[in-house]
C-alpha positions, 0 to 999 in steps of 0.5 A: 139595215140597208146602206145609207145611200140605198135608203136615200134612193128607196125612200119612196112614199108608201101610202098603203099602210097596214093597220097593224100596231107599230111598237112605241120603241120604233116611234121613239127611234124615229122621233130621236132621228127627227130632233137630231136635225138642224134647226134655226139657231138651235132654238128647237121650237119644234114639237111633235104630236104623236096621234093614235086616237082613232077619233082624232085621226078621223076628224082630220081625215074628213078635211083631208078628203075634202081637200082631195075632192076639191083640189088634189084629185082634179090636179092629179087627173089633169097633171102631165106625167112627171120626169122619170115616171111612166104613165102606168106608174103615175096612174098607180101613184094616183091610186095610192093617193086615193087609197091614203085619202080613204084610209088616212085615219087607219094608219096606226100612228101619225107624227104631226110635225109642228113649230111654235112659230107665233102668229106670223110664220114666214117663208123661211120658217119651214127650214126649222122643221122640214130637216127633222121631217126628212130625218124621220122619213129616212129613219122610218125607211131604215126600220122597214116602216112606210110613210109619206110627207103629207101637207094636204090637211093645210088646205083646211088648216084652221079646221084640221089644226082645231081637230088636232087640238093645237094651241094658239101660236103653234102650227102644223107643217106636215103629218107623217102617217106611219105603219108597215107597208103593204108594198115593197120599197124600190127606187124612186122615180126621178128625171135626169140630174142634168135636167135640174142642175145649173152652173153659175147661170140659169139653164147653163149646164153643170158638166159634172152631171151633164157629161159635157 
């Protein structure tokens, strides 16, 4: 198994996934990593819906693609190249996003991360589910599987959650499509730490990362 910090630095989004089945034992390991995460008051209001049914996945993929056509695709086409990324690699990322859009339902397993958060979730609610999502992504990478955190279905949340069969008072916060990756793991593309970190005041450099 890779070193922990190697896992952190190479857990890139893997959007091209093979349709080969993933053993339930590996999915169980990923889920156990998820519920090891912190959550508000340890109330554990999270729920994880494992989806294998092709019909359910296809019903959600319809709305996933609609969101791409309406919002995500045009946004990629007009977005500047992110920090730490070349124009070529950004183009490849866009291609991978398009691939996932068309093949979303073919990923052998989905984990839908949900919260029993009632009718009025607020800005802080995600703090009780996204640590679990990140734990699952890291576990997925450690096991040699690929995934990506996607929330695009929430652009058509009502329709997508109806297709997922979620009951009233339960909302989805992410879908993790999981499968064996077609590509290889490698370093994530990010800008310099000094561009993102300040000390005490906004835009004031933090010497520990800026070298000042």
